[in-house]
Structure formats: C-alpha cells, structure tokens
PDB file of N, CA, C and O in Angstrom:
ATOM      1  N   UNK A   1     -49.871   1.850  25.003  1.00  0.00           N
ATOM      2  CA  UNK A   1     -48.949   0.727  24.965  1.00  0.00           C
ATOM      3  C   UNK A   1     -49.014   0.065  23.589  1.00  0.00           C
ATOM      4  O   UNK A   1     -50.097  -0.180  23.059  1.00  0.00           O
ATOM      5  N   UNK A   2     -47.852  -0.217  23.023  1.00  0.00           N
ATOM      6  CA  UNK A   2     -47.787  -0.860  21.704  1.00  0.00           C
ATOM      7  C   UNK A   2     -48.195  -2.330  21.806  1.00  0.00           C
ATOM      8  O   UNK A   2     -47.926  -2.986  22.811  1.00  0.00           O
ATOM      9  N   UNK A   3     -48.840  -2.836  20.768  1.00  0.00           N
ATOM     10  CA  UNK A   3     -49.225  -4.251  20.788  1.00  0.00           C
ATOM     11  C   UNK A   3     -47.996  -5.147  20.797  1.00  0.00           C
ATOM     12  O   UNK A   3     -46.945  -4.789  20.266  1.00  0.00           O
ATOM     13  N   UNK A   4     -48.144  -6.304  21.400  1.00  0.00           N
ATOM     14  CA  UNK A   4     -47.053  -7.261  21.456  1.00  0.00           C
ATOM     15  C   UNK A   4     -47.105  -8.137  20.216  1.00  0.00           C
ATOM     16  O   UNK A   4     -48.167  -8.634  19.843  1.00  0.00           O
ATOM     17  N   UNK A   5     -45.966  -8.321  19.584  1.00  0.00           N
ATOM     18  CA  UNK A   5     -45.890  -9.226  18.445  1.00  0.00           C
ATOM     19  C   UNK A   5     -44.551  -9.937  18.514  1.00  0.00           C
ATOM     20  O   UNK A   5     -43.599  -9.450  19.124  1.00  0.00           O
ATOM     21  N   UNK A   6     -44.498 -11.078  17.887  1.00  0.00           N
ATOM     22  CA  UNK A   6     -43.286 -11.880  17.905  1.00  0.00           C
ATOM     23  C   UNK A   6     -42.864 -12.195  16.474  1.00  0.00           C
ATOM     24  O   UNK A   6     -43.555 -12.937  15.775  1.00  0.00           O
ATOM     25  N   UNK A   7     -41.732 -11.635  16.029  1.00  0.00           N
ATOM     26  CA  UNK A   7     -41.274 -11.908  14.664  1.00  0.00           C
ATOM     27  C   UNK A   7     -41.177 -13.395  14.366  1.00  0.00           C
ATOM     28  O   UNK A   7     -41.435 -13.808  13.235  1.00  0.00           O
ATOM     29  N   UNK A   8     -40.811 -14.213  15.348  1.00  0.00           N
ATOM     30  CA  UNK A   8     -40.686 -15.658  15.095  1.00  0.00           C
ATOM     31  C   UNK A   8     -42.021 -16.263  14.682  1.00  0.00           C
ATOM     32  O   UNK A   8     -42.053 -17.199  13.883  1.00  0.00           O
ATOM     33  N   UNK A   9     -43.128 -15.737  15.218  1.00  0.00           N
ATOM     34  CA  UNK A   9     -44.452 -16.235  14.842  1.00  0.00           C
ATOM     35  C   UNK A   9     -44.797 -15.833  13.409  1.00  0.00           C
ATOM     36  O   UNK A   9     -45.427 -16.598  12.679  1.00  0.00           O
ATOM     37  N   UNK A  10     -44.389 -14.642  13.015  1.00  0.00           N
ATOM     38  CA  UNK A  10     -44.613 -14.193  11.644  1.00  0.00           C
ATOM     39  C   UNK A  10     -43.806 -15.061  10.684  1.00  0.00           C
ATOM     40  O   UNK A  10     -44.317 -15.502   9.655  1.00  0.00           O
ATOM     41  N   UNK A  11     -42.543 -15.302  11.027  1.00  0.00           N
ATOM     42  CA  UNK A  11     -41.686 -16.150  10.194  1.00  0.00           C
ATOM     43  C   UNK A  11     -42.276 -17.553  10.101  1.00  0.00           C
ATOM     44  O   UNK A  11     -42.324 -18.144   9.023  1.00  0.00           O
ATOM     45  N   UNK A  12     -42.724 -18.078  11.231  1.00  0.00           N
ATOM     46  CA  UNK A  12     -43.309 -19.420  11.257  1.00  0.00           C
ATOM     47  C   UNK A  12     -44.526 -19.513  10.335  1.00  0.00           C
ATOM     48  O   UNK A  12     -44.663 -20.484   9.592  1.00  0.00           O
ATOM     49  N   UNK A  13     -45.397 -18.525  10.376  1.00  0.00           N
ATOM     50  CA  UNK A  13     -46.580 -18.523   9.513  1.00  0.00           C
ATOM     51  C   UNK A  13     -46.197 -18.412   8.040  1.00  0.00           C
ATOM     52  O   UNK A  13     -46.774 -19.094   7.193  1.00  0.00           O
ATOM     53  N   UNK A  14     -45.237 -17.566   7.739  1.00  0.00           N
ATOM     54  CA  UNK A  14     -44.795 -17.409   6.350  1.00  0.00           C
ATOM     55  C   UNK A  14     -44.219 -18.716   5.826  1.00  0.00           C
ATOM     56  O   UNK A  14     -44.484 -19.099   4.687  1.00  0.00           O
ATOM     57  N   UNK A  15     -43.434 -19.400   6.647  1.00  0.00           N
ATOM     58  CA  UNK A  15     -42.859 -20.680   6.235  1.00  0.00           C
ATOM     59  C   UNK A  15     -43.937 -21.755   6.085  1.00  0.00           C
ATOM     60  O   UNK A  15     -43.868 -22.591   5.184  1.00  0.00           O
ATOM     61  N   UNK A  16     -44.919 -21.727   6.965  1.00  0.00           N
ATOM     62  CA  UNK A  16     -46.029 -22.681   6.886  1.00  0.00           C
ATOM     63  C   UNK A  16     -46.750 -22.580   5.547  1.00  0.00           C
ATOM     64  O   UNK A  16     -47.197 -23.582   4.988  1.00  0.00           O
ATOM     65  N   UNK A  17     -46.854 -21.354   5.045  1.00  0.00           N
ATOM     66  CA  UNK A  17     -47.546 -21.113   3.776  1.00  0.00           C
ATOM     67  C   UNK A  17     -46.589 -21.132   2.582  1.00  0.00           C
ATOM     68  O   UNK A  17     -46.981 -20.839   1.453  1.00  0.00           O
ATOM     69  N   UNK A  18     -45.337 -21.479   2.849  1.00  0.00           N
ATOM     70  CA  UNK A  18     -44.322 -21.544   1.797  1.00  0.00           C
ATOM     71  C   UNK A  18     -44.231 -20.222   1.022  1.00  0.00           C
ATOM     72  O   UNK A  18     -44.081 -20.215  -0.200  1.00  0.00           O
ATOM     73  N   UNK A  19     -44.324 -19.116   1.750  1.00  0.00           N
ATOM     74  CA  UNK A  19     -44.333 -17.789   1.134  1.00  0.00           C
ATOM     75  C   UNK A  19     -42.955 -17.396   0.630  1.00  0.00           C
ATOM     76  O   UNK A  19     -41.945 -17.663   1.281  1.00  0.00           O
ATOM     77  N   UNK A  20     -42.921 -16.766  -0.521  1.00  0.00           N
ATOM     78  CA  UNK A  20     -41.698 -16.176  -1.047  1.00  0.00           C
ATOM     79  C   UNK A  20     -41.640 -14.696  -0.677  1.00  0.00           C
ATOM     80  O   UNK A  20     -40.569 -14.090  -0.654  1.00  0.00           O
ATOM     81  N   UNK A  21     -42.814 -14.123  -0.387  1.00  0.00           N
ATOM     82  CA  UNK A  21     -42.916 -12.709  -0.038  1.00  0.00           C
ATOM     83  C   UNK A  21     -44.177 -12.491   0.786  1.00  0.00           C
ATOM     84  O   UNK A  21     -45.099 -13.306   0.758  1.00  0.00           O
ATOM     85  N   UNK A  22     -44.208 -11.377   1.525  1.00  0.00           N
ATOM     86  CA  UNK A  22     -45.367 -11.042   2.356  1.00  0.00           C
ATOM     87  C   UNK A  22     -45.693  -9.554   2.220  1.00  0.00           C
ATOM     88  O   UNK A  22     -44.848  -8.745   1.838  1.00  0.00           O
ATOM     89  N   UNK A  23     -46.925  -9.226   2.540  1.00  0.00           N
ATOM     90  CA  UNK A  23     -47.386  -7.845   2.655  1.00  0.00           C
ATOM     91  C   UNK A  23     -48.074  -7.738   4.005  1.00  0.00           C
ATOM     92  O   UNK A  23     -48.962  -8.529   4.323  1.00  0.00           O
ATOM     93  N   UNK A  24     -47.664  -6.761   4.793  1.00  0.00           N
ATOM     94  CA  UNK A  24     -48.274  -6.536   6.102  1.00  0.00           C
ATOM     95  C   UNK A  24     -49.296  -5.416   6.003  1.00  0.00           C
ATOM     96  O   UNK A  24     -49.165  -4.518   5.171  1.00  0.00           O
ATOM     97  N   UNK A  25     -50.297  -5.471   6.841  1.00  0.00           N
ATOM     98  CA  UNK A  25     -51.284  -4.387   6.937  1.00  0.00           C
ATOM     99  C   UNK A  25     -51.813  -4.367   8.359  1.00  0.00           C
ATOM    100  O   UNK A  25     -51.983  -5.410   8.990  1.00  0.00           O
ATOM    101  N   UNK A  26     -52.068  -3.176   8.847  1.00  0.00           N
ATOM    102  CA  UNK A  26     -52.719  -3.034  10.149  1.00  0.00           C
ATOM    103  C   UNK A  26     -53.434  -1.694  10.198  1.00  0.00           C
ATOM    104  O   UNK A  26     -53.124  -0.768   9.448  1.00  0.00           O
ATOM    105  N   UNK A  27     -54.395  -1.620  11.100  1.00  0.00           N
ATOM    106  CA  UNK A  27     -55.149  -0.381  11.232  1.00  0.00           C
ATOM    107  C   UNK A  27     -54.619   0.451  12.391  1.00  0.00           C
ATOM    108  O   UNK A  27     -54.045  -0.077  13.344  1.00  0.00           O
ATOM    109  N   UNK A  28     -54.819   1.738  12.292  1.00  0.00           N
ATOM    110  CA  UNK A  28     -54.550   2.645  13.402  1.00  0.00           C
ATOM    111  C   UNK A  28     -55.890   2.968  14.052  1.00  0.00           C
ATOM    112  O   UNK A  28     -56.748   3.590  13.426  1.00  0.00           O
ATOM    113  N   UNK A  29     -56.076   2.555  15.292  1.00  0.00           N
ATOM    114  CA  UNK A  29     -57.358   2.803  15.968  1.00  0.00           C
ATOM    115  C   UNK A  29     -57.744   4.279  16.019  1.00  0.00           C
ATOM    116  O   UNK A  29     -58.925   4.610  16.125  1.00  0.00           O
ATOM    117  N   UNK A  30     -56.747   5.171  15.944  1.00  0.00           N
ATOM    118  CA  UNK A  30     -57.033   6.610  15.951  1.00  0.00           C
ATOM    119  C   UNK A  30     -57.773   7.032  14.692  1.00  0.00           C
ATOM    120  O   UNK A  30     -58.411   8.084  14.658  1.00  0.00           O
ATOM    121  N   UNK A  31     -57.682   6.190  13.642  1.00  0.00           N
ATOM    122  CA  UNK A  31     -58.306   6.533  12.370  1.00  0.00           C
ATOM    123  C   UNK A  31     -57.412   7.343  11.458  1.00  0.00           C
ATOM    124  O   UNK A  31     -57.786   7.644  10.324  1.00  0.00           O
ATOM    125  N   UNK A  32     -56.223   7.702  11.947  1.00  0.00           N
ATOM    126  CA  UNK A  32     -55.294   8.505  11.159  1.00  0.00           C
ATOM    127  C   UNK A  32     -54.281   7.577  10.505  1.00  0.00           C
ATOM    128  O   UNK A  32     -53.514   6.895  11.185  1.00  0.00           O
ATOM    129  N   UNK A  33     -54.289   7.562   9.187  1.00  0.00           N
ATOM    130  CA  UNK A  33     -53.364   6.699   8.440  1.00  0.00           C
ATOM    131  C   UNK A  33     -52.067   7.453   8.192  1.00  0.00           C
ATOM    132  O   UNK A  33     -51.911   8.132   7.177  1.00  0.00           O
ATOM    133  N   UNK A  34     -51.144   7.323   9.130  1.00  0.00           N
ATOM    134  CA  UNK A  34     -49.818   7.904   8.946  1.00  0.00           C
ATOM    135  C   UNK A  34     -48.801   6.928   9.505  1.00  0.00           C
ATOM    136  O   UNK A  34     -49.097   6.176  10.434  1.00  0.00           O
ATOM    137  N   UNK A  35     -47.605   6.939   8.942  1.00  0.00           N
ATOM    138  CA  UNK A  35     -46.569   6.003   9.335  1.00  0.00           C
ATOM    139  C   UNK A  35     -45.831   6.534  10.557  1.00  0.00           C
ATOM    140  O   UNK A  35     -45.206   7.594  10.506  1.00  0.00           O
ATOM    141  N   UNK A  36     -45.909   5.791  11.647  1.00  0.00           N
ATOM    142  CA  UNK A  36     -45.245   6.204  12.880  1.00  0.00           C
ATOM    143  C   UNK A  36     -43.858   5.589  12.979  1.00  0.00           C
ATOM    144  O   UNK A  36     -43.504   4.693  12.213  1.00  0.00           O
ATOM    145  N   UNK A  37     -43.086   6.078  13.923  1.00  0.00           N
ATOM    146  CA  UNK A  37     -41.767   5.496  14.175  1.00  0.00           C
ATOM    147  C   UNK A  37     -41.919   4.053  14.634  1.00  0.00           C
ATOM    148  O   UNK A  37     -41.103   3.204  14.276  1.00  0.00           O
ATOM    149  N   UNK A  38     -42.940   3.766  15.414  1.00  0.00           N
ATOM    150  CA  UNK A  38     -43.185   2.387  15.861  1.00  0.00           C
ATOM    151  C   UNK A  38     -43.480   1.486  14.669  1.00  0.00           C
ATOM    152  O   UNK A  38     -43.009   0.349  14.622  1.00  0.00           O
ATOM    153  N   UNK A  39     -44.254   1.981  13.706  1.00  0.00           N
ATOM    154  CA  UNK A  39     -44.535   1.203  12.487  1.00  0.00           C
ATOM    155  C   UNK A  39     -43.236   0.910  11.740  1.00  0.00           C
ATOM    156  O   UNK A  39     -43.020  -0.207  11.270  1.00  0.00           O
ATOM    157  N   UNK A  40     -42.386   1.905  11.636  1.00  0.00           N
ATOM    158  CA  UNK A  40     -41.107   1.734  10.950  1.00  0.00           C
ATOM    159  C   UNK A  40     -40.246   0.688  11.675  1.00  0.00           C
ATOM    160  O   UNK A  40     -39.659  -0.187  11.039  1.00  0.00           O
ATOM    161  N   UNK A  41     -40.177   0.788  13.003  1.00  0.00           N
ATOM    162  CA  UNK A  41     -39.370  -0.150  13.786  1.00  0.00           C
ATOM    163  C   UNK A  41     -39.862  -1.587  13.631  1.00  0.00           C
ATOM    164  O   UNK A  41     -39.065  -2.508  13.452  1.00  0.00           O
ATOM    165  N   UNK A  42     -41.161  -1.767  13.700  1.00  0.00           N
ATOM    166  CA  UNK A  42     -41.738  -3.110  13.559  1.00  0.00           C
ATOM    167  C   UNK A  42     -41.464  -3.657  12.165  1.00  0.00           C
ATOM    168  O   UNK A  42     -41.098  -4.822  12.009  1.00  0.00           O
ATOM    169  N   UNK A  43     -41.640  -2.821  11.161  1.00  0.00           N
ATOM    170  CA  UNK A  43     -41.405  -3.256   9.781  1.00  0.00           C
ATOM    171  C   UNK A  43     -39.954  -3.690   9.600  1.00  0.00           C
ATOM    172  O   UNK A  43     -39.692  -4.715   8.971  1.00  0.00           O
ATOM    173  N   UNK A  44     -39.017  -2.929  10.138  1.00  0.00           N
ATOM    174  CA  UNK A  44     -37.603  -3.277  10.005  1.00  0.00           C
ATOM    175  C   UNK A  44     -37.282  -4.580  10.745  1.00  0.00           C
ATOM    176  O   UNK A  44     -36.505  -5.395  10.248  1.00  0.00           O
ATOM    177  N   UNK A  45     -37.869  -4.781  11.920  1.00  0.00           N
ATOM    178  CA  UNK A  45     -37.631  -6.031  12.660  1.00  0.00           C
ATOM    179  C   UNK A  45     -38.159  -7.228  11.889  1.00  0.00           C
ATOM    180  O   UNK A  45     -37.493  -8.258  11.787  1.00  0.00           O
ATOM    181  N   UNK A  46     -39.365  -7.082  11.348  1.00  0.00           N
ATOM    182  CA  UNK A  46     -39.949  -8.181  10.579  1.00  0.00           C
ATOM    183  C   UNK A  46     -39.155  -8.441   9.302  1.00  0.00           C
ATOM    184  O   UNK A  46     -38.910  -9.591   8.938  1.00  0.00           O
ATOM    185  N   UNK A  47     -38.762  -7.381   8.637  1.00  0.00           N
ATOM    186  CA  UNK A  47     -37.987  -7.522   7.403  1.00  0.00           C
ATOM    187  C   UNK A  47     -36.670  -8.250   7.678  1.00  0.00           C
ATOM    188  O   UNK A  47     -36.285  -9.141   6.921  1.00  0.00           O
ATOM    189  N   UNK A  48     -35.985  -7.877   8.748  1.00  0.00           N
ATOM    190  CA  UNK A  48     -34.723  -8.526   9.115  1.00  0.00           C
ATOM    191  C   UNK A  48     -34.918 -10.000   9.437  1.00  0.00           C
ATOM    192  O   UNK A  48     -34.126 -10.841   9.012  1.00  0.00           O
ATOM    193  N   UNK A  49     -35.962 -10.313  10.181  1.00  0.00           N
ATOM    194  CA  UNK A  49     -36.234 -11.711  10.539  1.00  0.00           C
ATOM    195  C   UNK A  49     -36.554 -12.541   9.306  1.00  0.00           C
ATOM    196  O   UNK A  49     -36.081 -13.670   9.173  1.00  0.00           O
ATOM    197  N   UNK A  50     -37.349 -11.990   8.411  1.00  0.00           N
ATOM    198  CA  UNK A  50     -37.745 -12.733   7.213  1.00  0.00           C
ATOM    199  C   UNK A  50     -36.598 -12.869   6.215  1.00  0.00           C
ATOM    200  O   UNK A  50     -36.542 -13.854   5.479  1.00  0.00           O
ATOM    201  N   UNK A  51     -35.696 -11.912   6.175  1.00  0.00           N
ATOM    202  CA  UNK A  51     -34.540 -12.007   5.282  1.00  0.00           C
ATOM    203  C   UNK A  51     -33.691 -13.232   5.601  1.00  0.00           C
ATOM    204  O   UNK A  51     -33.050 -13.793   4.713  1.00  0.00           O
ATOM    205  N   UNK A  52     -33.683 -13.645   6.861  1.00  0.00           N
ATOM    206  CA  UNK A  52     -32.892 -14.809   7.270  1.00  0.00           C
ATOM    207  C   UNK A  52     -33.357 -16.093   6.590  1.00  0.00           C
ATOM    208  O   UNK A  52     -32.587 -17.044   6.450  1.00  0.00           O
ATOM    209  N   UNK A  53     -34.611 -16.114   6.171  1.00  0.00           N
ATOM    210  CA  UNK A  53     -35.165 -17.306   5.502  1.00  0.00           C
ATOM    211  C   UNK A  53     -35.584 -16.979   4.066  1.00  0.00           C
ATOM    212  O   UNK A  53     -36.433 -17.657   3.488  1.00  0.00           O
ATOM    213  N   UNK A  54     -34.984 -15.941   3.505  1.00  0.00           N
ATOM    214  CA  UNK A  54     -35.191 -15.555   2.100  1.00  0.00           C
ATOM    215  C   UNK A  54     -36.644 -15.259   1.743  1.00  0.00           C
ATOM    216  O   UNK A  54     -37.114 -15.645   0.672  1.00  0.00           O
ATOM    217  N   UNK A  55     -37.353 -14.576   2.634  1.00  0.00           N
ATOM    218  CA  UNK A  55     -38.720 -14.133   2.353  1.00  0.00           C
ATOM    219  C   UNK A  55     -38.697 -12.606   2.289  1.00  0.00           C
ATOM    220  O   UNK A  55     -38.238 -11.942   3.218  1.00  0.00           O
ATOM    221  N   UNK A  56     -39.200 -12.062   1.179  1.00  0.00           N
ATOM    222  CA  UNK A  56     -39.206 -10.617   0.966  1.00  0.00           C
ATOM    223  C   UNK A  56     -40.448  -9.968   1.565  1.00  0.00           C
ATOM    224  O   UNK A  56     -41.527 -10.561   1.579  1.00  0.00           O
ATOM    225  N   UNK A  57     -40.283  -8.749   2.055  1.00  0.00           N
ATOM    226  CA  UNK A  57     -41.410  -7.925   2.492  1.00  0.00           C
ATOM    227  C   UNK A  57     -41.694  -6.955   1.351  1.00  0.00           C
ATOM    228  O   UNK A  57     -40.874  -6.087   1.052  1.00  0.00           O
ATOM    229  N   UNK A  58     -42.851  -7.101   0.718  1.00  0.00           N
ATOM    230  CA  UNK A  58     -43.216  -6.262  -0.422  1.00  0.00           C
ATOM    231  C   UNK A  58     -43.801  -4.926  -0.002  1.00  0.00           C
ATOM    232  O   UNK A  58     -43.585  -3.911  -0.664  1.00  0.00           O
ATOM    233  N   UNK A  59     -44.545  -4.925   1.106  1.00  0.00           N
ATOM    234  CA  UNK A  59     -45.178  -3.684   1.553  1.00  0.00           C
ATOM    235  C   UNK A  59     -45.693  -3.844   2.971  1.00  0.00           C
ATOM    236  O   UNK A  59     -45.870  -4.957   3.465  1.00  0.00           O
ATOM    237  N   UNK A  60     -45.926  -2.725   3.606  1.00  0.00           N
ATOM    238  CA  UNK A  60     -46.617  -2.647   4.894  1.00  0.00           C
ATOM    239  C   UNK A  60     -47.590  -1.485   4.742  1.00  0.00           C
ATOM    240  O   UNK A  60     -47.187  -0.346   4.508  1.00  0.00           O
ATOM    241  N   UNK A  61     -48.863  -1.787   4.878  1.00  0.00           N
ATOM    242  CA  UNK A  61     -49.914  -0.794   4.642  1.00  0.00           C
ATOM    243  C   UNK A  61     -50.582  -0.446   5.968  1.00  0.00           C
ATOM    244  O   UNK A  61     -51.000  -1.327   6.721  1.00  0.00           O
ATOM    245  N   UNK A  62     -50.674   0.850   6.238  1.00  0.00           N
ATOM    246  CA  UNK A  62     -51.350   1.341   7.433  1.00  0.00           C
ATOM    247  C   UNK A  62     -52.717   1.860   7.010  1.00  0.00           C
ATOM    248  O   UNK A  62     -52.833   2.654   6.077  1.00  0.00           O
ATOM    249  N   UNK A  63     -53.742   1.402   7.706  1.00  0.00           N
ATOM    250  CA  UNK A  63     -55.127   1.725   7.360  1.00  0.00           C
ATOM    251  C   UNK A  63     -55.712   2.670   8.405  1.00  0.00           C
ATOM    252  O   UNK A  63     -55.596   2.437   9.608  1.00  0.00           O
ATOM    253  N   UNK A  64     -56.342   3.737   7.925  1.00  0.00           N
ATOM    254  CA  UNK A  64     -57.055   4.667   8.799  1.00  0.00           C
ATOM    255  C   UNK A  64     -58.501   4.720   8.373  1.00  0.00           C
ATOM    256  O   UNK A  64     -58.978   3.823   7.678  1.00  0.00           O
ATOM    257  N   UNK A  65     -59.198   5.749   8.775  1.00  0.00           N
ATOM    258  CA  UNK A  65     -60.599   5.924   8.384  1.00  0.00           C
ATOM    259  C   UNK A  65     -60.680   6.319   6.911  1.00  0.00           C
ATOM    260  O   UNK A  65     -60.526   7.489   6.564  1.00  0.00           O
ATOM    261  N   UNK A  66     -60.924   5.335   6.053  1.00  0.00           N
ATOM    262  CA  UNK A  66     -61.117   5.610   4.636  1.00  0.00           C
ATOM    263  C   UNK A  66     -59.862   5.931   3.852  1.00  0.00           C
ATOM    264  O   UNK A  66     -59.955   6.362   2.702  1.00  0.00           O
ATOM    265  N   UNK A  67     -58.691   5.735   4.437  1.00  0.00           N
ATOM    266  CA  UNK A  67     -57.461   5.992   3.700  1.00  0.00           C
ATOM    267  C   UNK A  67     -56.382   5.003   4.117  1.00  0.00           C
ATOM    268  O   UNK A  67     -56.451   4.400   5.188  1.00  0.00           O
ATOM    269  N   UNK A  68     -55.396   4.850   3.262  1.00  0.00           N
ATOM    270  CA  UNK A  68     -54.265   3.960   3.548  1.00  0.00           C
ATOM    271  C   UNK A  68     -52.967   4.664   3.179  1.00  0.00           C
ATOM    272  O   UNK A  68     -52.941   5.576   2.353  1.00  0.00           O
ATOM    273  N   UNK A  69     -51.889   4.211   3.817  1.00  0.00           N
ATOM    274  CA  UNK A  69     -50.554   4.693   3.493  1.00  0.00           C
ATOM    275  C   UNK A  69     -49.669   3.461   3.335  1.00  0.00           C
ATOM    276  O   UNK A  69     -49.710   2.547   4.159  1.00  0.00           O
ATOM    277  N   UNK A  70     -48.877   3.446   2.280  1.00  0.00           N
ATOM    278  CA  UNK A  70     -48.039   2.325   1.950  1.00  0.00           C
ATOM    279  C   UNK A  70     -46.564   2.649   2.170  1.00  0.00           C
ATOM    280  O   UNK A  70     -46.071   3.682   1.716  1.00  0.00           O
ATOM    281  N   UNK A  71     -45.864   1.756   2.871  1.00  0.00           N
ATOM    282  CA  UNK A  71     -44.421   1.931   3.034  1.00  0.00           C
ATOM    283  C   UNK A  71     -43.727   1.907   1.668  1.00  0.00           C
ATOM    284  O   UNK A  71     -42.832   2.712   1.412  1.00  0.00           O
ATOM    285  N   UNK A  72     -44.135   0.998   0.807  1.00  0.00           N
ATOM    286  CA  UNK A  72     -43.495   0.878  -0.511  1.00  0.00           C
ATOM    287  C   UNK A  72     -43.720   2.149  -1.334  1.00  0.00           C
ATOM    288  O   UNK A  72     -42.778   2.667  -1.935  1.00  0.00           O
ATOM    289  N   UNK A  73     -44.945   2.652  -1.367  1.00  0.00           N
ATOM    290  CA  UNK A  73     -45.246   3.838  -2.176  1.00  0.00           C
ATOM    291  C   UNK A  73     -44.548   5.087  -1.677  1.00  0.00           C
ATOM    292  O   UNK A  73     -44.262   5.994  -2.458  1.00  0.00           O
ATOM    293  N   UNK A  74     -44.270   5.143  -0.373  1.00  0.00           N
ATOM    294  CA  UNK A  74     -43.590   6.323   0.181  1.00  0.00           C
ATOM    295  C   UNK A  74     -42.075   6.157   0.203  1.00  0.00           C
ATOM    296  O   UNK A  74     -41.358   7.031   0.691  1.00  0.00           O
ATOM    297  N   UNK A  75     -41.583   5.027  -0.329  1.00  0.00           N
ATOM    298  CA  UNK A  75     -40.151   4.798  -0.406  1.00  0.00           C
ATOM    299  C   UNK A  75     -39.493   4.427   0.915  1.00  0.00           C
ATOM    300  O   UNK A  75     -38.275   4.545   1.051  1.00  0.00           O
ATOM    301  N   UNK A  76     -40.267   3.988   1.874  1.00  0.00           N
ATOM    302  CA  UNK A  76     -39.707   3.646   3.184  1.00  0.00           C
ATOM    303  C   UNK A  76     -39.449   2.157   3.379  1.00  0.00           C
ATOM    304  O   UNK A  76     -39.154   1.703   4.485  1.00  0.00           O
ATOM    305  N   UNK A  77     -39.565   1.408   2.289  1.00  0.00           N
ATOM    306  CA  UNK A  77     -39.341  -0.026   2.411  1.00  0.00           C
ATOM    307  C   UNK A  77     -38.196  -0.445   1.525  1.00  0.00           C
ATOM    308  O   UNK A  77     -37.847  -1.624   1.485  1.00  0.00           O
TER     309      UNK A  77
END
C-alpha cells in the first residue's frame, strides 16, 4: 500500500517557510533506488499543487541502499 500524503500539507509547509522552491526526497524501503510510476505520479501532483502558489520543484530524490536517483538528473522533472 502506498503511503498517504496530502499535497495541501506540503503546500502549507512550503508557504510557512516562505519557500520559493523545494526539493523532495524519500527512501525506498526495498533498498532499490529506482523511479517508480507512483513516484512520478506523486511528483506531478505536488508540482501541480505548488505551481498554484508560484513555488518551483527543483528535484525529487529517491534514496536506496547507498545510492540515489534524481528526477532532475534523469530529465523527468
């Protein structure tokens, strides 16, 4: 089951910190750092929500066992 998250809470936190941009990161409990379709969907939802208040998403980094994968570096952002 995918974790529950609420874009409005992310937007609220970004506004609280007066952020102009954000970088997301999360770990994959499997230890495999690869970008899943669920990761892509969540990133797009967050990006859309933050665009409404002029906050840019600079990157979303997935962390595995000793390695990371970046949405920005792979051209998916």
